[in-house]
C-alpha positions as CSV (number, residue, x, y, z in Angstrom):
1,M,242.4,23.4,79.9
2,Y,241.5,20.5,82.0
3,K,238.4,18.6,80.9
4,P,236.2,17.2,83.6
5,K,233.7,15.0,81.7
6,I,230.2,14.0,82.5
7,V,228.2,10.8,82.1
8,G,225.4,10.5,79.6
9,L,221.7,10.5,79.8
10,G,220.6,7.5,81.8
11,V,216.9,7.7,81.4
12,V,214.2,5.3,80.3
13,A,212.9,5.3,76.8
14,A,209.6,6.6,77.9
15,V,211.1,10.0,78.5
16,A,211.9,10.4,74.9
17,A,208.2,10.8,74.1
18,M,208.1,13.8,76.4
19,M,211.0,15.6,74.7
20,L,209.2,17.7,72.2
21,G,206.6,18.8,74.7
22,A,208.9,19.3,77.6
23,C,207.4,21.6,80.2
24,S,209.3,23.8,82.7
25,S,209.2,23.3,86.4
26,N,208.6,27.1,86.5
27,S,205.5,26.9,84.4
28,S,202.0,25.6,84.9
29,S,201.0,25.9,81.3
30,G,204.1,24.2,79.8
31,A,206.7,25.5,77.3
32,K,205.8,25.2,73.6
33,T,208.2,23.5,71.3
34,P,209.9,25.9,68.8
35,T,208.3,25.6,65.4
36,T,211.7,26.0,63.6
37,A,212.8,22.6,62.2
38,V,215.9,21.2,63.9
39,Y,218.2,18.4,62.9
40,F,221.1,16.3,64.0
41,N,224.4,18.3,64.1
42,E,222.7,21.6,63.2
43,G,224.5,23.3,66.1
44,L,227.9,22.5,64.5
45,K,227.5,25.1,61.8
46,H,224.3,27.1,62.6
47,V,222.7,29.0,65.4
48,V,219.7,26.9,66.6
49,N,216.6,29.0,67.6
50,P,218.4,32.4,67.0
51,S,216.8,35.2,69.1
52,N,217.6,38.4,70.9
53,R,214.4,38.5,72.8
54,E,214.7,39.1,76.5
55,F,212.6,37.3,79.1
56,K,213.5,38.9,82.4
57,S,211.1,36.5,84.3
58,A,213.0,33.5,82.8
59,T,215.6,31.5,84.7
60,L,218.3,29.5,82.9
61,T,219.4,26.5,84.9
62,F,222.7,24.7,84.6
63,E,223.4,21.4,86.5
64,D,226.8,19.8,87.2
65,F,227.6,16.3,88.4
66,G,230.5,17.9,90.4
67,A,231.4,21.5,91.1
68,P,233.6,24.2,89.4
69,D,237.3,24.2,90.4
70,S,236.7,27.9,91.4
71,T,234.3,30.7,90.5
72,D,237.2,33.1,90.7
73,P,238.4,33.9,87.1
74,G,242.0,34.1,88.4
75,D,241.9,30.6,90.0
76,T,240.2,28.3,87.4
77,Y,241.5,25.9,84.8
78,Y,238.5,23.8,83.8
79,A,237.3,24.1,80.2
80,A,233.6,24.2,81.1
81,N,234.2,26.9,83.7
82,W,236.1,29.1,81.3
83,N,233.0,28.9,79.2
84,F,230.6,29.4,82.1
85,I,232.3,32.4,83.8
86,R,231.8,34.5,80.6
87,L,228.3,35.0,82.0
88,Y,229.7,37.2,84.7
89,T,233.2,38.2,83.4
90,T,234.8,39.9,80.4
91,T,238.5,39.4,79.4
92,L,240.8,41.8,77.6
93,M,240.5,39.9,74.4
94,T,237.9,37.1,73.8
95,Y,236.7,34.5,71.3
96,K,234.1,35.4,68.7
97,S,230.6,34.1,69.5
98,C,229.7,32.1,66.4
99,P,229.4,28.4,65.4
100,G,232.2,26.1,64.6
101,T,235.7,27.2,63.5
102,C,234.4,30.8,63.3
103,G,234.5,30.7,67.1
104,L,238.3,30.2,67.1
105,Q,238.8,33.9,66.1
106,L,240.0,36.4,68.6
107,V,238.1,39.7,69.0
108,P,238.3,42.5,71.5
109,G,236.6,42.1,74.9
110,L,237.4,44.9,77.3
111,A,239.9,46.2,74.7
112,T,239.2,48.5,71.8
113,G,241.2,46.2,69.5
114,P,244.0,43.6,69.3
115,G,247.3,44.4,71.0
116,V,249.9,46.4,69.2
117,V,253.4,44.8,69.4
118,S,256.6,46.8,69.4
119,K,259.2,46.2,66.6
120,N,261.4,44.1,68.9
121,G,258.4,41.9,69.9
122,L,258.8,42.7,73.6
123,T,256.0,45.1,74.4
124,W,252.3,44.6,73.7
125,T,249.9,47.6,74.2
126,Y,246.1,47.5,74.6
127,H,243.6,50.3,75.0
128,I,240.5,49.7,77.1
129,Q,237.0,50.9,76.3
130,Q,236.0,53.9,78.4
131,G,232.7,53.8,80.2
132,L,232.9,50.2,81.3
133,K,231.7,49.5,84.9
134,F,231.8,46.7,87.5
135,S,228.6,45.4,88.9
136,N,229.1,47.5,92.0
137,G,229.2,50.7,89.8
138,M,232.9,51.3,90.0
139,P,234.6,52.2,86.7
140,I,236.8,49.5,85.1
141,T,240.3,50.8,84.4
142,A,243.6,49.5,83.1
143,Q,244.8,49.3,86.7
144,D,242.1,46.7,87.5
145,V,243.4,44.5,84.6
146,K,247.0,44.9,85.8
147,Y,245.9,43.9,89.3
148,A,244.1,40.8,87.9
149,V,247.3,39.7,86.2
150,E,249.3,40.3,89.4
151,R,247.0,37.9,91.2
152,S,248.1,35.1,88.9
153,F,251.5,35.3,90.6
154,A,250.1,34.5,94.0
155,K,250.0,30.7,93.6
156,N,250.0,30.2,97.4
157,V,246.6,31.9,97.5
158,L,245.2,31.1,94.1
159,P,246.8,27.8,93.0
160,G,244.6,27.2,90.0
161,G,244.9,28.8,86.6
162,P,247.7,28.7,84.0
163,S,251.2,30.2,84.5
164,Y,251.7,32.0,81.2
165,F,252.2,35.4,82.7
166,Q,254.9,34.2,85.1
167,V,256.7,32.6,82.3
168,W,256.5,35.3,79.6
169,L,256.5,38.6,81.4
170,A,259.9,40.2,82.1
171,P,261.1,39.0,85.5
172,Q,262.0,41.4,88.4
173,T,264.2,41.1,91.4
174,P,263.2,40.0,94.0
175,A,260.7,37.8,92.2
176,Y,257.2,39.1,92.2
177,T,254.9,37.0,94.3
178,G,251.5,38.7,93.9
179,P,249.6,41.6,95.3
180,Y,249.0,40.1,98.8
181,T,252.7,40.5,99.6
182,D,253.2,43.6,97.5
183,K,254.1,46.6,99.6
184,T,254.1,49.2,96.8
185,P,251.4,51.9,96.7
186,G,248.2,50.4,95.5
187,H,249.7,46.9,95.5
188,L,250.6,47.4,91.8
189,G,254.2,46.5,91.9
190,L,254.5,44.2,89.0
191,K,257.0,46.1,86.8
192,A,256.4,44.1,83.7
193,V,252.9,45.5,83.4
194,T,252.5,49.2,83.1
195,T,249.5,51.6,82.9
196,P,250.5,54.9,81.3
197,N,246.9,56.1,81.9
198,N,243.6,54.7,83.1
199,Y,242.8,53.2,79.7
200,T,246.1,51.9,78.4
201,I,248.0,48.8,79.6
202,E,251.4,47.6,78.4
203,F,252.9,44.1,78.8
204,H,256.7,43.9,78.8
205,L,258.0,40.5,77.9
206,A,261.2,38.6,78.6
207,H,261.2,37.1,75.1
208,P,259.1,37.6,72.0
209,F,255.8,35.8,72.1
210,A,253.9,35.8,68.8
211,D,250.7,34.4,70.4
212,F,250.4,37.1,73.1
213,N,246.9,38.1,72.0
214,Y,245.8,34.7,73.2
215,L,247.1,35.4,76.7
216,A,245.1,38.5,76.7
217,A,242.0,36.3,76.3
218,L,242.8,34.2,79.5
219,P,240.4,34.5,82.4
220,Q,243.3,36.0,84.4
221,T,242.8,39.3,82.5
222,V,239.3,39.7,83.9
223,P,239.5,43.0,85.9
224,V,239.4,42.8,89.6
225,P,238.9,45.8,91.9
226,P,241.9,45.9,94.3
227,S,239.8,47.5,97.1
228,V,237.6,44.4,97.2
229,D,240.3,41.8,96.8
230,L,242.6,43.3,99.4
231,N,239.9,43.3,102.0
232,A,240.4,40.3,104.2
233,A,236.6,39.7,104.4
234,T,236.0,39.7,100.6
235,G,239.3,39.1,98.8
236,G,242.1,36.6,98.2
237,A,240.8,33.1,98.6
238,K,237.4,34.5,99.6
239,Y,236.9,36.5,96.4
240,D,235.3,33.5,94.7
241,L,232.3,33.9,97.2
242,N,231.2,37.1,95.5
243,V,233.1,37.9,92.3
244,I,232.6,41.5,91.2
245,S,231.1,41.2,87.7
246,S,232.3,42.7,84.5
247,G,229.9,40.6,82.4
248,P,226.1,40.4,81.7
249,Y,225.2,38.8,85.0
250,M,226.4,39.2,88.6
251,F,226.4,37.2,91.8
252,Q,223.1,37.1,93.7
253,S,224.1,34.3,96.1
254,Y,226.6,31.5,96.2
255,T,226.8,28.4,98.4
256,P,230.0,26.5,97.5
257,N,229.5,23.0,96.2
258,K,225.7,23.5,96.1
259,E,224.4,26.5,94.1
260,L,225.4,29.7,92.4
261,I,222.6,32.2,91.4
262,L,223.4,35.0,89.0
263,K,221.1,38.0,88.3
264,D,221.2,40.7,85.7
265,N,224.2,43.1,86.0
266,P,222.5,46.6,85.7
267,Y,225.8,48.2,84.7
268,W,226.5,45.9,81.8
269,V,226.3,47.6,78.3
270,P,225.5,45.3,75.4
271,R,227.1,47.5,72.7
272,M,230.4,47.3,74.7
273,D,230.4,43.5,75.1
274,T,229.1,42.2,71.8
275,Q,230.1,38.6,72.3
276,A,227.7,38.0,75.2
277,K,224.0,38.4,75.8
278,Q,221.7,39.2,78.8
279,L,218.4,37.5,77.8
280,V,217.1,36.1,81.1
281,G,216.6,37.4,84.6
282,H,218.5,34.7,86.4
283,V,221.1,32.0,85.8
284,I,221.4,29.1,88.3
285,L,224.2,26.6,88.5
286,K,223.2,23.6,90.7
287,M,226.2,21.5,91.8
288,N,226.9,18.0,92.9
289,I,223.7,16.6,91.3
290,A,223.8,12.9,90.8
291,A,224.6,12.2,87.2
292,A,221.4,10.3,86.5
293,R,219.4,13.2,88.0
294,V,221.1,15.7,85.8
295,D,220.2,13.6,82.8
296,Q,216.5,13.4,83.8
297,D,216.3,17.1,84.7
298,L,217.6,18.0,81.2
299,M,215.1,15.7,79.6
300,H,212.2,17.1,81.7
301,N,213.4,20.7,81.3
302,Y,213.9,21.2,85.0
303,A,217.4,22.2,83.8
304,Q,218.3,23.5,80.4
305,M,222.1,23.0,80.2
306,D,224.7,20.4,81.2
307,Y,227.4,22.6,82.7
308,A,230.3,20.1,82.2
309,G,229.6,19.8,78.4
310,G,231.2,16.4,78.2
311,G,228.4,14.7,76.3
312,V,226.4,11.6,76.9
313,Q,227.5,8.1,77.8
314,T,226.9,4.7,76.3
315,A,223.5,4.1,77.8
316,A,222.0,7.1,76.2
317,R,223.9,7.1,72.9
318,A,221.9,4.3,71.3
319,Q,218.7,5.8,72.5
320,I,219.5,9.2,71.1
321,L,220.9,8.0,67.8
322,T,218.0,5.7,67.1
323,T,215.2,8.0,68.2
324,P,214.6,10.7,65.5
325,S,213.1,13.2,68.0
326,L,216.2,12.9,70.3
327,K,218.8,12.8,67.5
328,A,217.4,16.0,66.0
329,M,218.2,17.7,69.2
330,S,221.8,16.6,69.5
331,D,225.2,17.5,68.2
332,D,228.3,15.3,67.9
333,P,231.4,17.5,67.6
334,I,235.1,16.6,67.7
335,N,235.8,18.9,70.6
336,G,239.6,19.4,70.3
337,F,240.4,17.5,73.5
338,I,242.4,14.3,74.1
339,D,241.5,12.0,76.9
340,F,244.8,10.4,78.2
341,I,246.7,9.2,81.1
342,Y,249.7,11.2,82.4
343,L,252.8,9.0,83.1
344,N,255.0,10.5,85.7
345,T,258.5,11.0,84.4
346,K,260.3,12.4,87.5
347,S,259.2,11.7,91.0
348,V,257.6,8.3,91.1
349,P,259.9,5.3,90.6
350,P,260.0,3.1,88.6
351,M,257.8,5.2,86.3
352,N,260.6,7.7,86.1
353,N,262.4,5.2,83.9
354,V,261.4,5.6,80.2
355,H,261.2,1.8,79.6
356,C,258.7,1.3,82.4
357,R,256.6,4.0,80.8
358,E,257.0,2.4,77.4
359,A,255.8,-0.9,78.9
360,V,252.6,0.9,79.9
361,E,252.2,2.3,76.4
362,F,252.5,-1.1,74.8
363,A,250.4,-3.1,77.4
364,A,247.4,-0.8,77.5
365,N,244.2,-2.0,75.8
366,K,243.3,1.0,73.7
367,T,240.0,-0.6,72.6
368,N,238.8,-0.9,76.2
369,N,239.9,2.6,77.0
370,Q,237.9,3.9,74.0
371,T,234.9,1.9,75.2
372,A,235.3,3.6,78.7
373,Y,234.8,7.0,77.0
374,G,231.8,5.9,75.0
375,G,233.1,4.0,71.9
376,P,234.1,5.3,68.5
377,I,230.9,7.1,67.6
378,A,230.7,9.8,70.3
379,G,233.4,8.8,72.7
380,G,236.3,9.4,70.3
381,A,238.8,7.9,67.9
382,I,241.8,6.0,69.3
383,A,244.6,8.5,69.8
384,T,248.2,8.0,68.9
385,N,249.8,11.4,69.4
386,S,250.2,13.8,72.4
387,M,248.2,16.5,70.5
388,P,244.9,16.3,68.7
389,P,244.3,16.7,64.9
390,T,242.6,20.0,65.5
391,V,245.9,21.7,66.5
392,V,247.8,23.4,63.7
393,G,250.9,21.4,62.9
394,Y,249.5,18.0,63.8
395,K,251.0,15.1,61.8
396,A,249.9,11.5,62.5
397,F,252.3,8.8,63.7
398,D,252.0,5.7,65.9
399,L,255.1,4.8,67.9
400,Y,253.5,2.2,70.0
401,N,251.3,0.4,67.5
402,F,248.0,1.7,69.0
403,I,246.2,1.2,65.7
404,K,248.0,-2.0,64.6
405,D,247.5,-3.6,68.0
406,P,244.7,-1.8,69.7
407,N,244.3,-4.5,72.3
408,G,248.0,-4.1,73.3
409,D,251.3,-5.4,72.2
410,L,252.2,-7.6,75.2
411,S,255.5,-9.0,73.8
412,A,256.8,-5.4,73.4
413,A,255.5,-4.5,76.8
414,K,257.4,-7.4,78.5
415,A,260.6,-6.5,76.6
416,Q,260.4,-2.9,77.9
417,L,259.8,-4.2,81.4
418,A,263.0,-6.3,81.2
419,L,264.9,-3.2,80.0
420,C,263.5,-1.1,82.9
421,A,264.4,-3.8,85.5
422,S,268.0,-4.0,84.1
423,Q,268.5,-0.3,84.4
424,V,266.7,0.4,87.8
425,K,268.4,-2.6,89.4
426,N,266.1,-2.6,92.4
427,P,263.9,-5.7,92.6
428,K,261.8,-4.0,95.3
429,L,260.7,-1.4,92.7
430,V,260.6,-3.4,89.5
431,T,261.4,-6.8,88.0
432,A,261.0,-8.2,84.6
433,K,257.7,-9.6,85.9
434,G,256.3,-6.2,86.7
435,F,255.9,-3.5,89.3
436,T,253.2,-1.7,91.4
437,T,252.2,2.0,91.3
438,G,249.1,4.1,91.8
439,I,246.7,5.5,89.3
440,A,244.7,8.6,90.1
441,Y,241.3,9.5,88.6
442,R,238.2,11.5,89.3
443,N,235.9,9.2,91.2
444,D,232.8,11.2,90.5
445,S,233.3,10.9,86.7
446,P,232.1,7.5,85.5
447,K,234.1,7.7,82.3
448,A,237.4,8.5,84.1
449,T,236.6,5.7,86.6
450,A,236.0,3.3,83.8
451,A,239.2,4.3,82.1
452,A,241.2,3.8,85.3
453,Q,239.7,0.4,85.8
454,A,240.2,-0.7,82.2
455,T,243.8,0.4,82.3
456,Q,244.3,-1.5,85.6
457,A,242.9,-4.7,84.0
458,S,245.0,-4.4,80.8
459,L,248.3,-3.6,82.5
460,A,247.8,-6.5,84.9
461,R,248.4,-8.8,81.9
462,V,252.1,-8.1,82.0
463,G,252.4,-7.8,85.8
464,I,252.0,-4.0,86.2
465,N,249.7,-3.7,89.3
466,L,247.8,-0.4,89.4
467,V,246.4,0.7,92.8
468,L,243.2,2.7,92.2
469,K,243.1,6.2,93.9
470,G,240.0,8.2,93.3
471,F,239.5,11.9,94.1
472,P,236.7,14.4,93.6
473,T,236.6,16.6,90.5
474,A,236.6,19.9,92.3
475,T,240.0,19.4,93.9
476,Y,241.5,16.7,91.7
477,Y,244.1,18.9,90.0
478,S,244.7,21.4,92.8
479,D,245.1,19.1,95.7
480,F,246.0,15.6,94.3
481,A,247.1,15.0,90.7
482,G,248.4,18.5,90.4
483,N,250.2,18.6,93.7
484,T,253.7,17.4,93.1
485,A,254.4,16.5,96.8
486,Y,251.2,14.6,97.1
487,V,251.9,12.7,93.9
488,A,255.4,11.7,95.1
489,S,254.4,10.8,98.6
490,H,251.4,8.7,97.5
491,D,253.1,6.9,94.6
492,I,250.9,8.2,91.9
493,G,252.7,7.0,88.7
494,L,249.7,7.4,86.5
495,A,246.9,10.0,86.5
496,V,243.8,9.9,84.3
497,G,243.1,13.3,82.7
498,G,242.0,15.3,79.7
499,W,243.3,18.4,78.0
500,G,242.2,20.9,75.4
501,P,244.3,23.8,74.0
502,D,244.4,26.9,76.1
503,F,244.5,28.5,72.7
504,P,244.3,26.8,69.3
505,T,248.0,26.7,68.4
506,A,250.7,24.1,69.1
507,F,252.1,26.3,71.8
508,G,248.6,26.8,73.3
509,W,248.1,23.0,73.3
510,G,251.3,21.8,74.9
511,D,253.2,24.4,76.8
512,E,251.4,24.0,80.1
513,I,251.5,20.2,80.1
514,E,254.8,19.4,78.4
515,N,257.2,22.3,79.1
516,G,259.4,21.9,82.1
517,N,259.0,25.5,83.1
518,A,255.3,24.9,83.8
519,I,256.0,22.6,86.7
520,V,254.9,24.1,90.0
521,A,254.3,22.6,93.4
522,A,250.6,23.2,93.6
523,G,248.0,23.6,90.8
524,N,250.6,21.9,88.5
525,S,249.3,21.2,85.0
526,N,252.5,19.4,83.8
527,I,251.4,16.4,85.7
528,S,253.8,14.1,83.9
529,E,256.5,16.5,85.3
530,L,258.2,16.3,81.9
531,N,261.3,18.4,81.7
532,D,263.0,17.4,78.5
533,P,265.5,20.1,77.3
534,V,264.8,19.3,73.7
535,V,261.1,19.8,74.1
536,N,261.6,23.0,76.2
537,A,263.9,24.5,73.5
538,D,261.4,23.7,70.8
539,F,258.6,25.6,72.7
540,V,260.9,28.7,72.7
541,K,261.7,28.2,69.0
542,L,257.9,27.9,68.2
543,E,257.3,31.5,69.3
544,Q,260.2,33.2,67.6
545,P,259.3,36.0,65.1
546,G,259.9,35.7,61.4
547,Q,259.0,32.0,60.9
548,T,256.7,30.8,58.2
549,Q,253.7,28.7,59.1
550,A,255.4,25.6,57.5
551,Q,258.4,26.2,59.8
552,R,256.2,26.5,62.9
553,N,254.3,23.3,61.8
554,A,257.6,21.4,61.7
555,V,258.6,22.5,65.2
556,A,255.1,21.5,66.4
557,H,255.5,18.0,65.0
558,A,259.0,17.7,66.5
559,I,257.6,18.5,70.0
560,D,254.7,16.0,69.5
561,L,257.1,13.2,68.4
562,Q,259.6,13.8,71.2
563,V,256.9,13.8,73.9
564,M,255.7,10.5,72.7
565,K,259.3,9.2,72.6
566,D,259.5,10.3,76.2
567,A,256.3,8.3,76.9
568,A,255.0,11.1,79.0
569,F,251.4,10.4,78.0
570,L,249.3,7.3,77.3
571,P,246.8,8.8,74.7
572,M,243.3,7.2,74.8
573,V,240.9,9.0,72.5
574,Y,240.6,12.2,70.4
575,A,237.4,13.1,72.1
576,K,234.0,13.6,70.6
577,S,230.9,14.6,72.6
578,L,227.3,13.8,71.8
579,L,225.6,16.9,73.2
580,Y,221.9,17.2,74.0
581,R,220.4,20.5,72.8
582,N,217.5,21.5,75.0
583,P,214.7,22.7,72.7
584,N,213.7,25.5,75.1
585,L,216.9,27.4,74.6
586,T,217.7,30.0,72.0
587,N,221.1,30.8,70.4
588,V,222.4,27.3,70.8
589,Y,225.5,26.2,68.9
590,V,228.9,24.6,69.4
591,Q,231.7,27.2,69.5
592,G,234.9,25.9,68.1
593,Y,237.2,27.2,70.8
594,Y,235.3,25.5,73.7
595,G,234.1,22.4,71.8
596,M,230.8,22.7,73.6
597,Y,227.8,25.0,73.5
598,N,228.5,28.7,73.9
599,Y,227.1,29.5,77.3
600,A,227.5,33.3,77.1
601,V,224.7,33.9,74.6
602,L,221.9,31.6,75.7
603,G,218.4,32.7,76.1
604,C,214.9,31.1,76.4
605,T,212.1,30.5,73.9
606,T,209.5,31.6,76.5
607,A,209.2,33.7,79.6
608,S,209.3,30.6,81.8
609,C,212.2,28.6,80.1
């Protein structure tokens, strides 16, 4: 998952005194502070303010410094949005709603249980609960899930979202291109997904895939009614304007890039969706709010949750960690993400020469990049690998002396530049004294901006001139860094990014960003455009049946090591996030899978939140 990150709380110290008595903008009497004692990092292992009490007059407000990549579950790839859309969607499988590593467990969502795999590993069968309904009153069937998966093939209409189903489902001839070009009855012509009856769905694979239950938890399995999506006025690229809900809340109104208002879904049945709650009358997401304003609104309780979930920045960190009342309402998890810079391996010369990429690896000042993300306490630890320590199979190594020379190994960088120049043999592109290329970053993210600027300054020391190219978060991956033609034509040799595992295995971590078969023209997640046959083969090996965990761990380490030998990434930090826990919320805790608070279960301590 992509990780758009947010800046920290930039408010004056006087606000701290108001924290414990914060009053809601919806209340003239003010909200009382919960009497239950709270403490720093309580939300890592425990549910803070547990409650199932419903307040239908309450409104839960999220604020975002940017905007979601899409409200359509079939067209989204931002981590925070995968968390947020569970308020109005339900997947075939889902993650258990509980704190910490407990939240890494898969449990049924729409399904009655985990998938049953055939002996040859090529067919996975799921049964769907009977009696589920959409927010428009229509029954949810297996055909609606099949149709949702079919939409993931229509990349020309829905460019966001992962490409796992295209890769792992059995291919057909001619290649399937999605329901919008499908001429079969009901537009259900994807042969690799079958529905023997209204409540059974079968997935037929090209090759065995031991992690398929994790694919069944992707947002692309959220059911979509074909009758709505195939209507030109309400479907396709317009479906995000009024997604038909399968979760606890439904769309009331949506103004893109400004505000989404959700209200209770009257057809949602709690006993059939036990991993979510419906405890307030409305949920509001306010978008494109200035970062400093988001911070102040959280502190004053005009908003209760930071949608982006990226934690606070340097200015607030010292304030929170040195003020007992603030520290008691914060959590500091290692969130499973890496903040890094993609290094283009294919289409942007001279970065498509490994020695030029290795020059970048050695020249970068890792201490300054760590500072850009908030320092070692809550920003993260200096990273050396292409995968984080939270992934099964991780084994530490340091090819480029990041720990030994955190400010950069300039002699080694210059040596790699000389090798690059000798192989490219084009002084207009590169000489032993350096080269010029672009670095893309999200210009509405202060941390990403600071990282780009820090990298620009450190690489300049060896003659590598980076041209800063900033883009908005909402379209950064779909239109710019993830658009291969744009990257090539605009000389984007580096791109600041972040990544968390689509699911918590080595395959879930790396397949979308390191496997050559994940490269697509638009909505590309393999932004390095890495297509190493050794890495590609190891990803296949990783999912073969009959392996022990030790054997899978060895393959995972081999992938990690080869990717770093290819210099496809410049790792910056294994990310940590200092999260502010609003005292007016109930059921607050960090869920292991998302590395942020679990949005699907939140409620309010009073009727006026």
